[in-house]
C-alpha positions in Angstrom: -7.0 27.3 -47.6 -5.6 28.3 -51.1 -2.4 29.5 -49.5 -1.9 26.1 -47.8 -2.7 24.2 -51.0 0.1 25.9 -52.9 2.6 25.8 -50.0 5.8 23.7 -49.8 4.3 22.2 -46.7 1.4 20.8 -48.6 3.7 19.4 -51.3 5.9 17.6 -48.7 2.9 16.2 -46.9 1.4 15.0 -50.2 4.7 13.2 -51.0 4.7 11.5 -47.6 1.1 10.4 -47.9 1.8 9.1 -51.4 4.6 7.0 -50.1 2.4 5.7 -47.2 -0.4 5.0 -49.6 1.9 3.0 -51.9 3.3 1.0 -49.0 -0.2 0.3 -47.5 -1.7 -0.7 -50.9 1.1 -3.0 -51.7 1.0 -4.8 -48.3 -2.8 -5.2 -48.5 -2.6 -6.7 -52.0 0.2 -9.0 -50.9 -1.5 -10.2 -47.8 -4.8 -10.7 -49.6 -3.0 -12.7 -52.3 -1.3 -14.9 -49.6 -4.8 -15.6 -48.0 -6.6 -16.7 -51.2 -7.4 -20.0 -49.6 -8.3 -18.7 -46.1 -11.8 -17.2 -46.2 -11.7 -15.9 -42.7 -8.3 -14.3 -43.3 -9.5 -12.7 -46.5 -12.6 -11.3 -44.6 -10.4 -9.8 -41.9 -8.1 -8.2 -44.4 -10.9 -6.8 -46.6 -13.2 -5.6 -43.9 -11.0 -4.8 -40.9 -7.3 -4.4 -41.4 -7.1 -2.7 -44.8 -10.0 -0.2 -44.1 -8.3 0.6 -40.8 -4.9 1.1 -42.5 -6.6 3.5 -45.1 -8.1 5.5 -42.3 -4.7 5.7 -40.5 -3.2 7.1 -43.7 -6.0 9.6 -44.0 -5.6 10.6 -40.3 -1.9 11.0 -40.9 -2.7 13.4 -43.7 -4.9 15.5 -41.4 -2.2 15.5 -38.6 0.6 16.4 -41.0 -1.4 19.3 -42.5 -2.4 20.7 -39.1 0.6 23.1 -38.7 -0.2 24.6 -42.1 -3.7 25.5 -40.8 -3.2 26.5 -37.2 -0.3 28.0 -35.2 1.1 24.9 -33.6 4.1 22.7 -34.0 4.4 19.0 -34.4 5.8 18.6 -30.8 2.6 20.1 -29.3 0.5 18.0 -31.6 2.4 14.9 -30.5 1.7 15.7 -26.9 -1.9 16.4 -27.6 -2.6 13.1 -29.4 -0.3 10.9 -27.3 -3.0 10.1 -24.7 -3.4 6.3 -24.6 -7.1 6.3 -23.9 -7.7 8.8 -26.7 -5.6 6.7 -29.2 -7.6 3.6 -28.2 -10.9 5.3 -28.7 -9.8 6.8 -32.0 -8.7 3.4 -33.4 -11.9 1.8 -32.2 -14.0 4.5 -33.9 -12.0 4.2 -37.1 -12.3 0.4 -37.1 -16.0 0.4 -36.7 -16.4 3.2 -39.3 -14.4 1.3 -41.8 -16.3 -1.9 -41.1 -19.7 -0.3 -41.5 -18.8 1.4 -44.7 -17.4 -1.9 -46.2 -20.8 -3.5 -45.8 -22.8 -0.9 -47.8 -22.4 -1.4 -51.6 -23.4 2.1 -52.5 -20.7 3.7 -50.4 -18.1 0.9 -50.4 -16.6 2.3 -53.6 -13.2 3.9 -52.8 -14.2 7.1 -54.6 -17.1 7.5 -52.1 -16.0 5.5 -49.0 -12.6 7.0 -48.7 -13.9 10.6 -48.6 -16.3 9.5 -45.8 -13.4 7.8 -43.9 -11.2 10.8 -44.4 -13.9 13.2 -43.0 -14.4 10.9 -40.0 -10.7 10.7 -39.3 -10.4 14.5 -39.7 -13.4 15.1 -37.4 -11.9 12.9 -34.7 -8.6 14.8 -34.7 -10.2 18.2 -34.8 -12.6 17.3 -32.0 -9.6 16.5 -29.9 -8.1 19.9 -30.8 -11.4 21.5 -29.7 -11.3 19.7 -26.4 -7.8 20.9 -25.7 -9.1 24.4 -26.3 -12.1 23.9 -23.9 -14.6 23.9 -26.7 -18.0 23.3 -25.0 -19.9 22.0 -28.1 -18.4 20.6 -31.3 -20.1 20.7 -34.7 -19.4 18.0 -37.3 -20.9 20.2 -40.0 -18.9 23.0 -41.6 -20.5 25.9 -43.3 -22.7 25.5 -46.4 -20.0 26.8 -48.7 -17.6 24.2 -47.4 -20.2 21.5 -47.9 -20.7 22.5 -51.5 -16.9 22.4 -52.0 -16.8 19.0 -50.5 -19.5 17.6 -52.8 -17.7 19.1 -55.8 -14.4 17.6 -54.7 -15.9 14.2 -54.1 -17.4 14.3 -57.6 -14.2 15.5 -59.2 -12.0 13.0 -57.4 -14.4 10.2 -58.2 -14.3 10.7 -62.0 -10.7 12.0 -62.2 -9.5 9.1 -60.0 -11.3 6.5 -62.1 -9.8 7.9 -65.3 -6.3 8.1 -63.8 -6.6 4.5 -62.4 -7.6 3.2 -65.9 -4.6 5.0 -67.5 -2.0 4.0 -64.9 -3.0 0.4 -64.4 -3.1 -0.2 -68.2 0.4 1.4 -68.5 1.9 -0.6 -65.7 0.4 -3.9 -66.9 1.7 -3.3 -70.4 5.1 -1.9 -69.5 6.0 -4.5 -66.8 4.1 -7.4 -68.3 2.0 -7.9 -65.1 -1.6 -8.2 -64.2 -3.6 -7.0 -61.3 -1.9 -3.7 -60.8 -5.3 -2.0 -60.8 -5.9 -3.2 -57.2 -2.9 -1.4 -55.9 -3.3 1.7 -58.2 -6.9 2.1 -57.1 -6.0 2.4 -53.4 -3.0 4.7 -54.1 -4.8 7.1 -56.4 -8.0 7.4 -54.3 -6.0 7.9 -51.1 -3.8 10.6 -52.6 -6.7 12.6 -54.1 -8.4 12.8 -50.7 -5.7 15.3 -49.5 -7.5 18.4 -50.9 -10.8 17.2 -49.5 -9.3 16.6 -46.0 -7.8 20.1 -46.2 -11.1 21.6 -47.1 -13.1 19.7 -44.5 -10.6 20.4 -41.7 -10.5 24.1 -42.6 -14.3 24.2 -42.6 -14.5 22.5 -39.2 -12.0 24.8 -37.7 -13.9 27.9 -38.9 -17.3 26.4 -37.9 -16.2 25.7 -34.4 -14.4 29.0 -33.9 -11.0 27.5 -33.7 -7.9 29.4 -34.9 -7.2 29.1 -38.6 -4.0 30.3 -40.1 -4.6 32.5 -43.2 
Protein backbone atom coordinates (compact mmCIF):
# COMPACT_ATOMS: atom_id res chain seq x y z
CA UNK A 1 0.00 0.00 0.00
CA UNK A 2 2.91 2.37 0.71
CA UNK A 3 4.09 2.08 -2.91
CA UNK A 4 0.63 3.04 -4.15
CA UNK A 5 0.41 5.96 -1.72
CA UNK A 6 3.58 7.55 -3.14
CA UNK A 7 2.84 6.74 -6.78
CA UNK A 8 1.96 9.17 -9.55
CA UNK A 9 -1.30 7.25 -10.01
CA UNK A 10 -2.32 8.09 -6.44
CA UNK A 11 -1.49 11.78 -6.95
CA UNK A 12 -3.54 11.97 -10.16
CA UNK A 13 -6.49 10.18 -8.57
CA UNK A 14 -6.31 12.53 -5.59
CA UNK A 15 -6.45 15.54 -7.93
CA UNK A 16 -9.48 14.11 -9.75
CA UNK A 17 -11.28 13.36 -6.48
CA UNK A 18 -10.44 16.85 -5.19
CA UNK A 19 -12.03 18.37 -8.29
CA UNK A 20 -15.12 16.14 -7.98
CA UNK A 21 -15.38 17.02 -4.28
CA UNK A 22 -15.25 20.75 -4.95
CA UNK A 23 -17.90 20.49 -7.66
CA UNK A 24 -20.17 18.30 -5.54
CA UNK A 25 -19.83 20.47 -2.42
CA UNK A 26 -20.51 23.65 -4.38
CA UNK A 27 -23.61 22.22 -6.07
CA UNK A 28 -25.00 20.89 -2.77
CA UNK A 29 -24.47 24.27 -1.09
CA UNK A 30 -26.07 26.14 -3.98
CA UNK A 31 -29.08 23.83 -4.17
CA UNK A 32 -29.55 23.96 -0.40
CA UNK A 33 -29.44 27.77 -0.53
CA UNK A 34 -32.03 27.86 -3.31
CA UNK A 35 -34.39 25.67 -1.26
CA UNK A 36 -34.31 27.63 1.99
CA UNK A 37 -38.06 28.09 1.90
CA UNK A 38 -38.86 24.55 0.72
CA UNK A 39 -38.69 22.23 3.72
CA UNK A 40 -39.31 19.06 1.71
CA UNK A 41 -36.67 20.03 -0.82
CA UNK A 42 -34.13 20.79 1.92
CA UNK A 43 -34.80 17.39 3.50
CA UNK A 44 -34.26 15.57 0.22
CA UNK A 45 -31.02 17.44 -0.48
CA UNK A 46 -29.68 16.95 3.05
CA UNK A 47 -30.67 13.32 3.56
CA UNK A 48 -30.82 11.79 0.06
CA UNK A 49 -29.13 13.64 -2.77
CA UNK A 50 -26.00 15.03 -1.10
CA UNK A 51 -25.17 11.85 0.89
CA UNK A 52 -25.59 9.83 -2.31
CA UNK A 53 -23.37 12.29 -4.19
CA UNK A 54 -20.69 11.96 -1.50
CA UNK A 55 -20.82 8.18 -1.72
CA UNK A 56 -20.49 8.31 -5.51
CA UNK A 57 -17.38 10.47 -5.11
CA UNK A 58 -15.95 7.97 -2.62
CA UNK A 59 -16.88 5.04 -4.88
CA UNK A 60 -15.12 6.84 -7.74
CA UNK A 61 -12.00 7.05 -5.59
CA UNK A 62 -12.07 3.29 -5.03
CA UNK A 63 -12.66 2.58 -8.70
CA UNK A 64 -9.87 4.91 -9.85
CA UNK A 65 -7.40 3.44 -7.34
CA UNK A 66 -8.13 -0.17 -8.39
CA UNK A 67 -5.52 -0.43 -11.17
CA UNK A 68 -2.86 0.64 -8.66
CA UNK A 69 -3.79 -2.28 -6.38
CA UNK A 70 -4.60 -5.09 -8.81
CA UNK A 71 -3.39 -6.06 -12.26
CA UNK A 72 -6.35 -4.76 -14.24
CA UNK A 73 -7.04 -1.91 -16.62
CA UNK A 74 -9.85 0.61 -16.64
CA UNK A 75 -11.46 -1.03 -19.69
CA UNK A 76 -11.92 -4.31 -17.83
CA UNK A 77 -13.20 -2.47 -14.77
CA UNK A 78 -15.70 -0.60 -16.92
CA UNK A 79 -17.00 -3.86 -18.34
CA UNK A 80 -17.19 -5.43 -14.89
CA UNK A 81 -19.18 -2.63 -13.30
CA UNK A 82 -21.35 -1.74 -16.30
CA UNK A 83 -24.06 -4.31 -15.51
CA UNK A 84 -27.35 -2.40 -15.17
CA UNK A 85 -28.75 -4.54 -12.36
CA UNK A 86 -25.52 -4.25 -10.40
CA UNK A 87 -25.47 -0.47 -10.81
CA UNK A 88 -29.10 -0.25 -9.65
CA UNK A 89 -28.39 -2.37 -6.58
CA UNK A 90 -25.23 -0.39 -5.83
CA UNK A 91 -27.03 2.97 -5.96
CA UNK A 92 -29.88 1.64 -3.79
CA UNK A 93 -27.47 0.36 -1.14
CA UNK A 94 -25.57 3.63 -1.17
CA UNK A 95 -28.75 5.67 -0.89
CA UNK A 96 -30.08 3.66 2.04
CA UNK A 97 -26.68 3.74 3.77
CA UNK A 98 -26.38 7.51 3.41
CA UNK A 99 -29.95 7.98 4.62
CA UNK A 100 -29.46 5.81 7.71
CA UNK A 101 -26.20 7.49 8.68
CA UNK A 102 -27.76 10.95 8.31
CA UNK A 103 -30.32 10.08 11.01
CA UNK A 104 -27.81 9.16 13.73
CA UNK A 105 -26.26 12.24 15.40
CA UNK A 106 -23.22 10.34 16.73
CA UNK A 107 -22.07 9.21 13.29
CA UNK A 108 -23.60 11.96 11.16
CA UNK A 109 -20.49 14.13 11.55
CA UNK A 110 -18.56 14.14 8.24
CA UNK A 111 -15.38 13.08 10.03
CA UNK A 112 -17.11 9.86 11.10
CA UNK A 113 -19.93 9.35 8.62
CA UNK A 114 -17.80 9.77 5.51
CA UNK A 115 -15.28 7.07 6.53
CA UNK A 116 -18.22 4.71 7.04
CA UNK A 117 -19.71 5.63 3.67
CA UNK A 118 -16.30 5.24 2.05
CA UNK A 119 -15.89 1.76 3.51
CA UNK A 120 -19.39 0.76 2.37
CA UNK A 121 -18.75 1.99 -1.17
CA UNK A 122 -15.39 0.23 -1.21
CA UNK A 123 -16.88 -3.04 0.08
CA UNK A 124 -19.58 -2.98 -2.62
CA UNK A 125 -17.04 -2.57 -5.40
CA UNK A 126 -14.59 -5.17 -4.09
CA UNK A 127 -17.41 -7.66 -3.49
CA UNK A 128 -18.24 -7.30 -7.17
CA UNK A 129 -14.58 -7.94 -7.98
CA UNK A 130 -14.71 -11.08 -5.83
CA UNK A 131 -17.86 -12.30 -7.60
CA UNK A 132 -16.11 -11.89 -10.95
CA UNK A 133 -13.32 -14.11 -9.61
CA UNK A 134 -15.77 -16.80 -8.38
CA UNK A 135 -15.18 -16.00 -4.70
CA UNK A 136 -17.49 -18.30 -2.70
CA UNK A 137 -17.63 -16.23 0.50
CA UNK A 138 -16.84 -12.57 0.96
CA UNK A 139 -15.61 -11.07 4.23
CA UNK A 140 -16.29 -7.42 5.01
CA UNK A 141 -13.66 -7.44 7.76
CA UNK A 142 -10.00 -7.01 6.87
CA UNK A 143 -7.21 -8.22 9.13
CA UNK A 144 -6.73 -6.89 12.66
CA UNK A 145 -3.72 -4.82 11.60
CA UNK A 146 -5.81 -3.12 8.91
CA UNK A 147 -8.59 -2.41 11.41
CA UNK A 148 -6.10 -0.71 13.70
CA UNK A 149 -4.81 1.36 10.78
CA UNK A 150 -8.37 2.34 9.88
CA UNK A 151 -9.18 3.47 13.41
CA UNK A 152 -5.98 5.52 13.54
CA UNK A 153 -6.71 7.04 10.13
CA UNK A 154 -10.25 7.96 11.17
CA UNK A 155 -8.93 9.67 14.31
CA UNK A 156 -6.20 11.51 12.40
CA UNK A 157 -8.49 12.63 9.58
CA UNK A 158 -11.15 13.73 12.07
CA UNK A 159 -8.88 16.10 14.02
CA UNK A 160 -6.62 17.10 11.13
CA UNK A 161 -9.67 17.74 8.95
CA UNK A 162 -11.32 19.88 11.62
CA UNK A 163 -8.17 21.98 12.02
CA UNK A 164 -7.74 22.39 8.27
CA UNK A 165 -11.40 23.34 7.83
CA UNK A 166 -11.10 26.06 10.49
CA UNK A 167 -7.99 27.48 8.83
CA UNK A 168 -9.23 27.35 5.24
CA UNK A 169 -12.75 28.65 5.89
CA UNK A 170 -11.43 31.57 7.97
CA UNK A 171 -8.90 32.42 5.25
CA UNK A 172 -11.48 32.25 2.44
CA UNK A 173 -14.06 34.32 4.34
CA UNK A 174 -11.49 36.98 5.19
CA UNK A 175 -9.79 37.09 1.79
CA UNK A 176 -12.91 37.15 -0.39
CA UNK A 177 -15.20 38.97 2.06
CA UNK A 178 -17.74 36.15 2.09
CA UNK A 179 -19.51 34.08 4.71
CA UNK A 180 -20.56 30.46 4.79
CA UNK A 181 -17.52 28.97 3.04
CA UNK A 182 -17.21 26.51 5.92
CA UNK A 183 -20.08 24.39 4.52
CA UNK A 184 -18.29 23.82 1.21
CA UNK A 185 -14.83 23.51 2.75
CA UNK A 186 -16.05 20.86 5.22
CA UNK A 187 -17.35 18.59 2.46
CA UNK A 188 -14.26 19.06 0.30
CA UNK A 189 -11.69 18.48 3.07
CA UNK A 190 -13.38 15.46 4.61
CA UNK A 191 -13.92 13.84 1.20
CA UNK A 192 -10.30 14.30 0.15
CA UNK A 193 -8.82 12.97 3.40
CA UNK A 194 -10.79 9.74 2.98
CA UNK A 195 -8.59 8.65 0.06
CA UNK A 196 -5.84 7.05 2.25
CA UNK A 197 -8.53 5.35 4.35
CA UNK A 198 -10.24 3.94 1.24
CA UNK A 199 -6.87 2.71 -0.02
CA UNK A 200 -6.10 1.00 3.31
CA UNK A 201 -9.54 -0.64 3.57
CA UNK A 202 -9.54 -1.78 -0.05
CA UNK A 203 -6.07 -3.25 0.31
CA UNK A 204 -7.10 -5.02 3.53
CA UNK A 205 -10.25 -6.47 1.94
CA UNK A 206 -8.34 -7.74 -1.07
CA UNK A 207 -5.83 -9.48 1.18
CA UNK A 208 -8.47 -10.84 3.57
CA UNK A 209 -10.45 -12.38 0.72
CA UNK A 210 -7.43 -13.82 -1.08
CA UNK A 211 -7.73 -11.57 -4.09
CA UNK A 212 -4.69 -10.41 -6.02
CA UNK A 213 -2.94 -7.36 -4.64
CA UNK A 214 -0.22 -5.61 -6.56
CA UNK A 215 2.86 -4.98 -4.41
